[in-house]
N, CA, C and O of each residue as an XYZ file, in Angstrom:
800
protein
N       2.245    -21.691     -8.790
C       2.790    -20.367     -9.062
C       2.812    -19.548     -7.772
O       1.809    -19.502     -7.059
N       3.921    -18.912     -7.464
C       4.020    -18.105     -6.255
C       3.210    -16.830     -6.398
O       2.845    -16.434     -7.506
N       2.924    -16.174     -5.243
C       2.199    -14.903     -5.270
C       2.958    -13.879     -6.098
O       2.362    -13.113     -6.856
N       4.284    -13.872     -5.948
C       5.115    -12.949     -6.718
C       4.927    -13.161     -8.213
O       4.707    -12.209     -8.961
N       5.016    -14.426     -8.645
C       4.882    -14.718    -10.069
C       3.471    -14.458    -10.591
O       3.290    -14.108    -11.757
N       2.462    -14.631     -9.715
C       1.096    -14.340    -10.138
C       0.936    -12.868    -10.493
O       0.312    -12.531    -11.499
N       1.505    -11.986     -9.658
C       1.399    -10.561     -9.942
C       2.175    -10.197    -11.200
O       1.695     -9.424    -12.028
N       3.368    -10.749    -11.343
C       4.162    -10.483    -12.539
C       3.411    -10.935    -13.779
O       3.378    -10.220    -14.781
N       2.798    -12.134    -13.719
C       2.072    -12.663    -14.864
C       0.834    -11.826    -15.179
O       0.484    -11.653    -16.346
N       0.179    -11.316    -14.160
C      -1.031    -10.525    -14.395
C      -0.708     -9.219    -15.121
O      -1.469     -8.786    -15.986
N       0.416     -8.592    -14.773
C       0.787     -7.375    -15.501
C       1.163     -7.699    -16.942
O       0.988     -6.870    -17.835
N       1.676     -8.898    -17.167
C       2.024     -9.299    -18.535
C       0.768     -9.540    -19.370
O       0.703     -9.150    -20.536
N      -0.237    -10.194    -18.757
C      -1.462    -10.527    -19.498
C      -2.481     -9.386    -19.505
O      -3.414     -9.385    -20.308
N      -2.301     -8.427    -18.616
C      -3.246     -7.319    -18.534
C      -4.439     -7.594    -17.645
O      -5.371     -6.792    -17.601
N      -4.431     -8.730    -16.922
C      -5.537     -9.045    -16.008
C      -5.252     -8.400    -14.657
O      -4.786     -9.054    -13.724
N      -5.541     -7.098    -14.573
C      -5.212     -6.311    -13.381
C      -6.442     -5.509    -12.942
O      -6.507     -4.302    -13.178
N      -7.412     -6.166    -12.307
C      -8.658     -5.475    -11.944
C      -8.469     -4.360    -10.920
O      -9.367     -3.539    -10.738
N      -7.327     -4.316    -10.255
C      -7.080     -3.279     -9.254
C      -6.592     -1.966     -9.879
O      -6.528     -0.945     -9.194
N      -6.249     -1.983    -11.161
C      -5.720     -0.790    -11.811
C      -6.791      0.308    -11.840
O      -7.963      0.028    -12.095
N      -6.385      1.552    -11.579
C      -7.297      2.688    -11.538
C      -6.566      3.914    -12.075
O      -5.336      3.947    -12.116
N      -7.324      4.904    -12.479
C      -6.743      6.073    -13.156
C      -6.472      7.243    -12.220
O      -5.537      8.011    -12.448
N      -7.272      7.390    -11.177
C      -7.168      8.558    -10.291
C      -6.712      8.141     -8.899
O      -7.010      7.031     -8.457
N      -5.996      9.014     -8.208
C      -5.551      8.672     -6.855
C      -6.731      8.390     -5.939
O      -7.761      9.060     -6.017
N      -6.577      7.389     -5.066
C      -7.662      6.934     -4.199
C      -8.045      8.024     -3.199
O      -7.188      8.608     -2.537
N      -9.364      8.287     -3.104
C      -9.836      9.351     -2.211
C      -9.483      9.069     -0.753
O      -9.364     10.004      0.038
N      -9.312      7.795     -0.381
C      -8.953      7.489      1.007
C      -7.593      8.075      1.371
O      -7.400      8.559      2.486
N      -6.657      8.030      0.435
C      -5.346      8.648      0.654
C      -5.474     10.161      0.691
O      -4.922     10.808      1.581
N      -6.196     10.730     -0.264
C      -6.334     12.182     -0.328
C      -6.962     12.731      0.947
O      -6.505     13.739      1.486
N      -8.008     12.070      1.429
C      -8.672     12.542      2.643
C      -7.730     12.475      3.843
O      -7.662     13.415      4.635
N      -7.011     11.373      3.975
C      -6.130     11.214      5.133
C      -5.008     12.242      5.122
O      -4.721     12.863      6.145
N      -4.379     12.421      3.976
C      -3.258     13.360      3.888
C      -3.712     14.795      4.114
O      -3.024     15.562      4.789
N      -4.854     15.165      3.563
C      -5.289     16.561      3.655
C      -6.014     16.878      4.953
O      -5.921     18.001      5.448
N      -6.733     15.914      5.515
C      -7.537     16.208      6.698
C      -6.776     16.027      8.007
O      -7.066     16.708      8.990
N      -5.797     15.108      8.030
C      -5.112     14.874      9.300
C      -4.380     16.113      9.786
O      -4.592     16.415     10.960
N      -3.577     16.862      9.105
C      -2.965     16.551      7.809
C      -1.628     15.828      8.002
O      -1.070     15.798      9.099
N      -1.132     15.248      6.905
C       0.203     14.664      6.877
C       1.055     15.550      5.981
O       0.799     15.662      4.782
N       2.054     16.170      6.558
C       2.879     17.111      5.806
C       3.940     16.368      5.002
O       4.328     15.258      5.368
N       4.414     16.967      3.911
C       5.404     16.303      3.060
C       6.614     15.792      3.836
O       7.188     16.492      4.670
N       6.978     14.556      3.536
C       8.077     13.868      4.194
C       8.530     12.756      3.255
O       8.061     12.669      2.120
N       9.433     11.912      3.723
C       9.809     10.737      2.948
C       8.702      9.693      3.082
O       8.333      9.318      4.195
N       8.173      9.225      1.957
C       7.050      8.296      1.968
C       7.394      7.056      1.156
O       8.100      7.125      0.149
N       6.884      5.930      1.611
C       7.123      4.642      0.962
C       5.778      4.051      0.554
O       4.851      3.970      1.361
N       5.683      3.632     -0.732
C       4.477      2.932     -1.179
C       4.843      1.543     -1.670
O       5.282      1.386     -2.809
N       4.669      0.521     -0.815
C       4.882     -0.852     -1.283
C       3.692     -1.311     -2.113
O       2.547     -0.953     -1.834
N       3.980     -2.114     -3.142
C       2.908     -2.563     -4.024
C       2.303     -1.406     -4.795
O       1.082     -1.293     -4.895
N       3.156     -0.542     -5.343
C       2.674      0.697     -5.959
C       1.953      0.476     -7.277
O       1.245      1.367     -7.745
N       2.119     -0.707     -7.895
C       1.442     -0.959     -9.158
C       1.840      0.042    -10.223
O       3.026      0.211    -10.505
N       0.858      0.708    -10.820
C       1.135      1.678    -11.880
C       1.432      3.078    -11.354
O       1.525      4.031    -12.128
N       1.581      3.199    -10.036
C       2.140      4.417     -9.453
C       1.220      5.615     -9.372
O       1.697      6.740     -9.222
N      -0.086      5.413     -9.465
C      -1.016      6.550     -9.462
C      -0.880      7.372     -8.181
O      -0.782      8.598     -8.231
N      -0.876      6.690     -7.036
C      -0.770      7.404     -5.758
C       0.642      7.946     -5.527
O       0.804      9.014     -4.937
N       1.651      7.227     -5.982
C       3.025      7.714     -5.842
C       3.204      9.034     -6.588
O       3.845      9.955     -6.083
N       2.642      9.121     -7.779
C       2.725     10.357     -8.556
C       2.003     11.485     -7.830
O       2.518     12.600     -7.741
N       0.803     11.197     -7.306
C       0.060     12.236     -6.576
C       0.859     12.723     -5.364
O       0.928     13.926     -5.110
N       1.453     11.805     -4.623
C       2.236     12.189     -3.456
C       3.433     13.052     -3.856
O       3.750     14.034     -3.184
N       4.096     12.682     -4.955
C       5.215     13.491     -5.443
C       4.751     14.896     -5.823
O       5.460     15.875     -5.591
N       3.568     14.987     -6.405
C       3.015     16.297     -6.771
C       2.753     17.158     -5.535
O       2.796     18.386     -5.611
N       2.478     16.510     -4.388
C       2.217     17.252     -3.140
C       3.500     17.619     -2.402
O       3.450     18.248     -1.346
N       4.636     17.235     -2.945
C       5.912     17.589     -2.325
C       6.543     16.505     -1.476
O       7.560     16.750     -0.828
N       5.960     15.296     -1.462
C       6.552     14.181     -0.728
C       7.750     13.626     -1.502
O       7.790     13.671     -2.732
N       8.712     13.108     -0.763
C       9.872     12.430     -1.356
C       9.528     10.945     -1.402
O       9.558     10.272     -0.371
N       9.204     10.429     -2.580
C       8.531      9.140     -2.722
C       9.494      8.028     -3.125
O      10.304      8.174     -4.040
N       9.374      6.905     -2.404
C       9.969      5.638     -2.825
C       8.816      4.690     -3.132
O       8.011      4.377     -2.255
N       8.739      4.234     -4.385
C       7.644      3.375     -4.839
C       8.199      1.994     -5.152
O       9.157      1.868     -5.915
N       7.607      0.957     -4.567
C       8.120     -0.405     -4.707
C       7.055     -1.327     -5.278
O       5.877     -1.220     -4.937
N       7.477     -2.227     -6.142
C       6.593     -3.285     -6.603
C       7.433     -4.504     -6.958
O       8.604     -4.381     -7.318
N       6.825     -5.680     -6.853
C       7.524     -6.911     -7.194
C       7.632     -7.082     -8.704
O       8.478     -7.836     -9.185
N       6.775     -6.381     -9.462
C       6.736     -6.508    -10.913
C       7.530     -5.385    -11.580
O       7.175     -4.212    -11.467
N       8.602     -5.753    -12.271
C       9.369     -4.749    -13.003
C       8.548     -4.164    -14.148
O       8.706     -2.992    -14.490
N       7.668     -4.978    -14.745
C       6.812     -4.484    -15.813
C       5.873     -3.399    -15.298
O       5.659     -2.390    -15.970
N       5.313     -3.605    -14.105
C       4.451     -2.579    -13.513
C       5.223     -1.282    -13.304
O       4.702     -0.196    -13.559
N       6.467     -1.397    -12.839
C       7.275     -0.202    -12.613
C       7.609      0.502    -13.920
O       7.621      1.732    -13.975
N       7.877     -0.257    -14.963
C       8.146      0.352    -16.270
C       6.932      1.151    -16.739
O       7.069      2.274    -17.224
N       5.744      0.563    -16.593
C       4.517      1.254    -16.988
C       4.281      2.481    -16.099
O       3.832      3.523    -16.576
N       4.586      2.346    -14.806
C       4.407      3.460    -13.875
C       5.313      4.628    -14.245
O       4.879      5.780    -14.245
N       6.558      4.335    -14.556
C       7.496      5.392    -14.946
C       7.023      6.099    -16.202
O       7.103      7.323    -16.303
N       6.525      5.318    -17.166
C       6.061      5.907    -18.424
C       4.880      6.848    -18.191
O       4.819      7.929    -18.778
N       3.942      6.437    -17.333
C       2.755      7.264    -17.092
C       3.056      8.455    -16.183
O       2.314      9.437    -16.186
N       4.140      8.376    -15.405
C       4.501      9.473    -14.497
C       5.070     10.673    -15.238
O       5.078     11.786    -14.711
N       5.545     10.452    -16.452
C       6.077     11.557    -17.239
C       7.270     12.221    -16.570
O       8.204     11.549    -16.131
N       7.229     13.542    -16.497
C       8.355     14.299    -15.952
C       8.593     14.006    -14.476
O       9.706     14.180    -13.979
N       7.552     13.562    -13.775
C       7.708     13.277    -12.336
C       8.441     11.967    -12.078
O       8.852     11.702    -10.948
N       8.610     11.139    -13.115
C       9.247      9.837    -12.920
C      10.633      9.970    -12.306
O      11.035      9.142    -11.489
N      11.359     11.002    -12.694
C      12.733     11.178    -12.193
C      12.765     11.637    -10.742
O      13.815     11.589    -10.101
N      11.635     12.077    -10.222
C      11.575     12.528     -8.827
C      11.190     11.409     -7.868
O      11.196     11.600     -6.652
N      10.857     10.243     -8.410
C      10.424      9.108     -7.593
C      11.500      8.027     -7.622
O      12.066      7.727     -8.674
N      11.774      7.450     -6.460
C      12.729      6.341     -6.361
C      11.951      5.042     -6.556
O      11.160      4.656     -5.696
N      12.177      4.364     -7.692
C      11.433      3.149     -8.032
C      12.250      1.927     -7.624
O      13.423      1.817     -7.981
N      11.636      1.007     -6.878
C      12.330     -0.194     -6.404
C      11.575     -1.448     -6.815
O      10.369     -1.556     -6.590
N      12.284     -2.394     -7.419
C      11.719     -3.714     -7.683
C      12.263     -4.664     -6.628
O      13.460     -4.950     -6.598
N      11.369     -5.157     -5.753
C      11.828     -6.001     -4.655
C      10.677     -6.808     -4.082
O       9.506     -6.511     -4.320
N      11.029     -7.820     -3.332
C      10.075     -8.658     -2.600
C      10.266     -8.361     -1.120
O      11.316     -8.657     -0.549
N       9.257     -7.781     -0.511
C       9.401     -7.320      0.870
C       9.658     -8.467      1.849
O      10.254     -8.255      2.905
N       9.217     -9.669      1.512
C       9.428    -10.792      2.433
C      10.870    -11.283      2.412
O      11.319    -11.937      3.353
N      11.598    -10.970      1.337
C      12.979    -11.450      1.217
C      14.022    -10.343      1.326
O      15.120    -10.563      1.839
N      13.676     -9.161      0.845
C      14.648     -8.073      0.756
C      14.555     -7.160      1.969
O      13.521     -7.077      2.631
N      15.643     -6.488      2.238
C      15.740     -5.631      3.420
C      15.311     -4.210      3.086
O      15.698     -3.662      2.054
N      14.511     -3.619      3.962
C      14.116     -2.228      3.820
C      15.078     -1.336      4.597
O      15.666     -1.772      5.587
N      15.242     -0.084      4.154
C      16.091      0.836      4.931
C      15.466      1.113      6.287
O      14.249      1.269      6.382
N      16.265      1.178      7.328
C      15.755      1.388      8.683
C      15.479      2.865      8.930
O      16.280      3.734      8.588
N      14.310      3.126      9.540
C      13.917      4.456      9.991
C      14.121      5.510      8.910
O      14.642      6.595      9.168
N      13.700      5.169      7.696
C      13.933      6.055      6.558
C      12.733      6.912      6.198
O      12.886      7.940      5.539
N      11.520      6.501      6.625
C      10.307      7.141      6.134
C       9.455      7.713      7.267
O       9.466      7.219      8.395
N       8.713      8.779      6.925
C       7.765      9.345      7.872
C       6.359      8.824      7.669
O       5.519      8.912      8.565
N       6.100      8.273      6.474
C       4.746      7.840      6.124
C       4.839      6.674      5.147
O       5.665      6.676      4.233
N       3.974      5.674      5.356
C       3.832      4.555      4.422
C       2.379      4.510      3.979
O       1.464      4.656      4.789
N       2.182      4.307      2.688
C       0.829      4.126      2.158
C       0.801      2.852      1.336
O       1.671      2.631      0.493
N      -0.207      2.003      1.579
C      -0.404      0.875      0.675
C      -1.875      0.719      0.351
O      -2.743      0.818      1.218
N      -2.125      0.475     -0.913
C      -3.483      0.271     -1.414
C      -3.567     -1.163     -1.941
O      -3.179     -1.450     -3.073
N      -4.085     -2.058     -1.088
C      -4.235     -3.435     -1.519
C      -2.942     -4.218     -1.568
O      -2.813     -5.151     -2.360
N      -1.977     -3.851     -0.729
C      -0.713     -4.593     -0.656
C      -0.705     -5.525      0.549
O      -0.476     -6.726      0.406
N      -0.951     -4.981      1.722
C      -0.860     -5.779      2.946
C      -1.831     -6.944      2.939
O      -1.526     -8.009      3.477
N      -2.987     -6.757      2.342
C      -3.998     -7.825      2.373
C      -3.650     -9.002      1.462
O      -4.332    -10.026      1.515
N      -2.618     -8.892      0.634
C      -2.261    -10.007     -0.260
C      -1.536    -11.133      0.466
O      -1.361    -12.215     -0.094
N      -1.112    -10.895      1.705
C      -0.377    -11.918      2.447
C      -1.375    -12.798      3.201
O      -2.132    -12.327      4.050
N      -1.352    -14.094      2.861
C      -2.425    -14.993      3.292
C      -2.300    -15.507      4.716
O      -3.315    -15.793      5.351
N      -1.083    -15.632      5.236
C      -0.929    -16.220      6.568
C      -0.641    -15.145      7.607
O      -0.117    -14.077      7.291
N      -0.992    -15.447      8.847
C      -0.731    -14.489      9.929
C       0.761    -14.259     10.099
O       1.186    -13.158     10.447
N       1.564    -15.301      9.854
C       3.013    -15.159      9.962
C       3.571    -14.192      8.936
O       4.428    -13.365      9.250
N       3.080    -14.298      7.700
C       3.524    -13.371      6.649
C       3.109    -11.946      6.974
O       3.897    -11.014      6.813
N       1.883    -11.775      7.428
C       1.410    -10.419      7.736
C       2.196     -9.819      8.894
O       2.508     -8.629      8.871
N       2.519    -10.614      9.897
C       3.320    -10.114     11.022
C       4.718     -9.714     10.572
O       5.251     -8.693     11.005
N       5.310    -10.534      9.694
C       6.642    -10.228      9.168
C       6.631     -8.911      8.404
O       7.512     -8.072      8.590
N       5.636     -8.735      7.549
C       5.548     -7.507      6.763
C       5.319     -6.303      7.671
O       5.934     -5.255      7.472
N       4.445     -6.439      8.664
C       4.194     -5.339      9.600
C       5.464     -4.967     10.352
O       5.745     -3.785     10.548
N       6.231     -5.966     10.772
C       7.480     -5.699     11.485
C       8.477     -4.972     10.589
O       9.142     -4.033     11.027
N       8.578     -5.405      9.336
C       9.509     -4.762      8.405
C       9.102     -3.317      8.122
O       9.944     -2.421      8.072
N       7.805     -3.107      7.940
C       7.345     -1.749      7.688
C       7.590     -0.854      8.905
O       7.980      0.304      8.755
N       7.366     -1.377     10.087
C       7.617     -0.595     11.298
C       9.087     -0.206     11.404
O       9.414      0.920     11.779
N       9.967     -1.143     11.071
C      11.403     -0.863     11.178
C      11.849      0.200     10.186
O      12.870      0.856     10.390
N      11.080      0.374      9.104
C      11.468      1.361      8.091
C      10.888      2.745      8.372
O      11.177      3.699      7.650
N      10.069      2.858      9.425
C       9.469      4.141      9.778
C      10.274      4.868     10.840
O      10.868      4.245     11.720
N      10.287      6.178     10.751
C      10.852      7.000     11.809
C       9.964      6.904     13.055
O       8.851      6.381     12.989
N      10.455      7.405     14.176
C       9.647      7.450     15.400
C       8.362      8.222     15.131
O       8.390      9.302     14.542
N       7.231      7.660     15.566
C       5.897      8.239     15.364
C       5.459      8.251     13.899
O       4.497      8.932     13.544
N       6.165      7.494     13.046
C       5.773      7.414     11.649
C       4.411      6.760     11.488
O       3.993      5.960     12.325
N       3.716      7.107     10.398
C       2.349      6.650     10.153
C       2.293      5.690      8.971
O       3.081      5.794      8.031
N       1.351      4.755      9.034
C       1.089      3.815      7.948
C      -0.409      3.806      7.684
O      -1.202      3.529      8.584
N      -0.796      4.110      6.447
C      -2.183      4.016      6.004
C      -2.300      2.834      5.066
O      -1.641      2.790      4.027
N      -3.147      1.862      5.434
C      -3.320      0.657      4.634
C      -4.786      0.510      4.243
O      -5.677      0.633      5.083
N      -5.028      0.244      2.958
C      -6.371     -0.027      2.450
C      -6.453     -1.505      2.126
O      -5.701     -2.001      1.287
N      -7.374     -2.225      2.793
C      -7.417     -3.689      2.722
C      -8.826     -4.189      2.476
O      -9.798     -3.601      2.950
N      -8.931     -5.284      1.727
C     -10.224     -5.922      1.515
C     -10.887     -6.259      2.843
O     -10.249     -6.804      3.744
N     -12.167     -5.931      2.958
C     -12.900     -6.082      4.215
C     -13.598     -7.441      4.243
O     -14.375     -7.772      3.347
N     -13.308     -8.220      5.283
C     -13.881     -9.554      5.425
C     -15.382     -9.580      5.550
O     -15.996    -10.635      5.398
N     -16.000     -8.414      5.830
C     -17.459     -8.336      5.889
C     -18.073     -8.108      4.511
O     -19.295     -8.091      4.357
N     -17.200     -7.933      3.505
C     -17.690     -7.727      2.155
C     -18.116     -9.038      1.508
O     -17.906    -10.116      2.064
N     -18.704     -8.934      0.351
C     -19.170    -10.114     -0.381
C     -18.044    -10.611     -1.291
O     -17.599     -9.868     -2.166
N     -17.568    -11.856     -1.104
C     -16.497    -12.372     -1.963
C     -16.954    -12.464     -3.416
O     -18.040    -12.959     -3.715
N     -16.105    -11.979     -4.299
C     -16.368    -12.113     -5.738
C     -15.107    -12.637     -6.404
O     -14.009    -12.530     -5.857
N     -15.276    -13.194     -7.571
C     -14.179    -13.892     -8.244
C     -12.979    -12.966     -8.494
O     -11.832    -13.387     -8.351
N     -13.241    -11.726     -8.862
C     -12.157    -10.813     -9.190
C     -11.886     -9.797     -8.080
O     -11.178     -8.814     -8.297
N     -12.440    -10.031     -6.909
C     -12.285     -9.070     -5.825
C     -10.991     -9.246     -5.057
O     -10.239    -10.191     -5.297
N     -10.735     -8.335     -4.134
C      -9.502     -8.385     -3.336
C      -9.574     -9.472     -2.273
O     -10.664     -9.938     -1.939
N      -8.418     -9.885     -1.733
C      -8.436    -10.769     -0.570
C      -9.196    -10.087      0.568
O      -9.066     -8.879      0.766
N      -9.983    -10.851      1.309
C     -10.806    -10.282      2.372
C     -10.213    -10.622      3.731
O      -9.951    -11.786      4.035
N     -10.006     -9.595      4.540
C      -9.419     -9.767      5.873
C     -10.383     -9.283      6.945
O     -11.145     -8.337      6.747
N     -10.327     -9.962      8.088
C     -11.144     -9.549      9.233
C     -10.393     -8.505     10.044
O      -9.183     -8.332      9.898
N     -11.132     -7.817     10.900
C     -10.490     -6.848     11.785
C      -9.465     -7.539     12.683
O      -8.409     -6.975     12.968
N      -9.772     -8.758     13.130
C      -8.824     -9.475     13.985
C      -7.561     -9.874     13.215
O      -6.474     -9.892     13.791
N      -7.688    -10.194     11.920
C      -6.504    -10.473     11.105
C      -5.535     -9.293     11.154
O      -4.325     -9.466     11.293
N      -6.096     -8.098     11.037
C      -5.282     -6.888     11.021
C      -4.645     -6.638     12.385
O      -3.436     -6.433     12.493
N      -5.473     -6.660     13.415
C      -4.989     -6.343     14.764
C      -3.900     -7.312     15.202
O      -2.870     -6.890     15.728
N      -4.116     -8.601     14.991
C      -3.130     -9.596     15.427
C      -1.780     -9.396     14.755
O      -0.739     -9.623     15.370
N      -1.794     -8.971     13.490
C      -0.545     -8.807     12.751
C       0.190     -7.528     13.124
O       1.415     -7.529     13.243
N      -0.547     -6.436     13.309
C       0.126     -5.140     13.450
C       0.309     -4.692     14.895
O       1.182     -3.869     15.173
N      -0.492     -5.213     15.818
C      -0.513     -4.676     17.189
C       0.846     -4.666     17.888
O       1.115     -3.720     18.629
N       1.722     -5.662     17.698
C       3.019     -5.581     18.380
C       3.888     -4.423     17.905
O       4.803     -4.004     18.614
N       3.609     -3.902     16.715
C       4.496     -2.918     16.095
C       3.841     -1.559     15.877
O       4.531     -0.557     15.693
N       2.501     -1.525     15.897
C       1.780     -0.294     15.585
C       0.631     -0.066     16.556
O      -0.020     -1.006     17.013
N       0.398      1.201     16.858
C      -0.832      1.620     17.537
C      -1.855      1.955     16.449
O      -1.586      2.781     15.577
N      -3.012      1.323     16.498
C      -4.050      1.602     15.509
C      -4.784      2.882     15.911
O      -5.431      2.935     16.957
N      -4.676      3.904     15.074
C      -5.325      5.182     15.349
C      -6.768      5.189     14.889
O      -7.628      5.797     15.525
N      -7.034      4.508     13.776
C      -8.408      4.398     13.284
C      -8.519      3.178     12.382
O      -7.598      2.848     11.634
N      -9.666      2.518     12.470
C      -9.977      1.367     11.616
C     -11.421      1.564     11.162
O     -12.365      1.328     11.916
N     -11.569      2.002      9.913
C     -12.870      2.413      9.409
C     -13.274      1.580      8.196
O     -12.428      1.071      7.461
N     -14.580      1.457      8.006
C     -15.106      0.831      6.803
C     -15.174      1.879      5.702
O     -15.659      2.990      5.918
N     -14.684      1.516      4.520
C     -14.731      2.417      3.378
C     -14.886      1.579      2.113
O     -15.254      0.406      2.180
N     -14.606      2.178      0.972
C     -14.574      1.462     -0.307
C     -13.330      1.923     -1.053
O     -12.805      3.005     -0.791
N     -12.861      1.094     -1.986
C     -11.754      1.518     -2.825
C     -12.197      2.694     -3.693
O     -13.291      2.692     -4.257
N     -11.333      3.687     -3.785
C     -11.577      4.795     -4.687
C     -11.121      4.428     -6.080
O      -9.923      4.426     -6.363
N     -12.057      4.121     -6.947
C     -11.720      3.770     -8.321
C     -12.890      4.120     -9.233
O     -13.836      4.794     -8.824
N     -12.808      3.654    -10.467
C     -13.826      4.027    -11.440
C     -14.984      3.026    -11.508
O     -15.850      3.154    -12.373
N     -15.015      2.037    -10.618
C     -16.070      1.030    -10.656
C     -17.388      1.592    -10.113
O     -17.395      2.432     -9.212
N     -18.494      1.114    -10.675
C     -19.813      1.561    -10.217
C     -20.087      1.086     -8.793
O     -20.713      1.802     -8.010
N     -19.618     -0.131     -8.448
C     -19.815     -0.685     -7.111
C     -18.463     -1.127     -6.552
O     -18.143     -2.315     -6.569
N     -17.671     -0.174     -6.056
C     -16.336     -0.514     -5.570
C     -16.389     -1.438     -4.363
O     -17.374     -1.462     -3.625
N     -15.315     -2.199     -4.174
C     -15.266     -3.185     -3.105
C     -15.159     -2.520     -1.729
O     -14.521     -1.481     -1.556
N     -15.805     -3.162     -0.769
C     -15.759     -2.726      0.623
C     -14.366     -2.999      1.184
O     -13.792     -4.061      0.945
N     -13.829     -2.040      1.928
C     -12.470     -2.181      2.464
C     -12.396     -1.706      3.913
O     -13.323     -1.097      4.449
N     -11.260     -2.012      4.516
C     -10.839     -1.388      5.763
C      -9.886     -0.248      5.405
O      -9.000     -0.412      4.566
N     -10.070      0.890      6.037
C      -9.106      1.991      5.964
C      -8.474      2.100      7.337
O      -9.106      2.552      8.292
N      -7.231      1.684      7.425
C      -6.556      1.568      8.723
C      -5.367      2.521      8.783
O      -4.441      2.427      7.977
N      -5.403      3.429      9.738
C      -4.295      4.356      9.978
C      -3.602      3.962     11.265
O      -4.238      3.829     12.310
N      -2.298      3.776     11.184
C      -1.509      3.277     12.315
C      -0.290      4.148     12.567
O       0.223      4.802     11.660
N       0.166      4.146     13.820
C       1.382      4.860     14.199
C       2.378      3.876     14.802
O       2.009      3.022     15.608
N       3.617      3.999     14.414
C       4.662      3.117     14.915
C       4.756      3.187     16.429
O       4.781      4.274     17.007
N       4.809      2.028     17.068
C       4.953      1.994     18.525
C       6.382      2.348     18.920
O       7.331      2.067     18.189
N       6.515      2.963     20.076
C       7.851      3.224     20.618
C       8.424      1.929     21.184
O       7.769      1.241     21.967
N       9.623      1.611     20.791
C      10.246      0.352     21.245
C      10.921      0.541     22.588
O      11.497     -0.404     23.128
């Protein structure tokens, strides 16, 4: 089964341990403390759209993407009146083309770390960079390779995995240890990585 089909099947069966009810504090802190002002924002792997809805509420012009159409249907339903303000896309980033220089900010929560090979991660980083405006920012939350592997936990990546994939396309502004913001008593250890598009 491909990675794409695994995610689609998980939304069908309801085996989605990454699902959460409230927007992740890592995003809230970054947007409010940096600050990042409202702009066009892209969330690949948006899942049930919790963060996309929060960003729309803050005045961002949101494009939310997921490989699972079922996830997007559920996201639209839970977004309520805000659903019409969000551009929902069902696509596979490794195969489909992203709009060039369309966004000022990209946020992903557990999307980038799903790509297992360095080649896939480099391809995704290059595509995301091409979709950002000059000096555009990307905040990625990724499973931390220093964490303890568990059966239902996220893919774990090392700091070198991240740097090798993104360095040709992004300047890393910060790479911090954090945890996923969710309702779990012991949330998984993650990397919180904020990057800026390199000038070509």
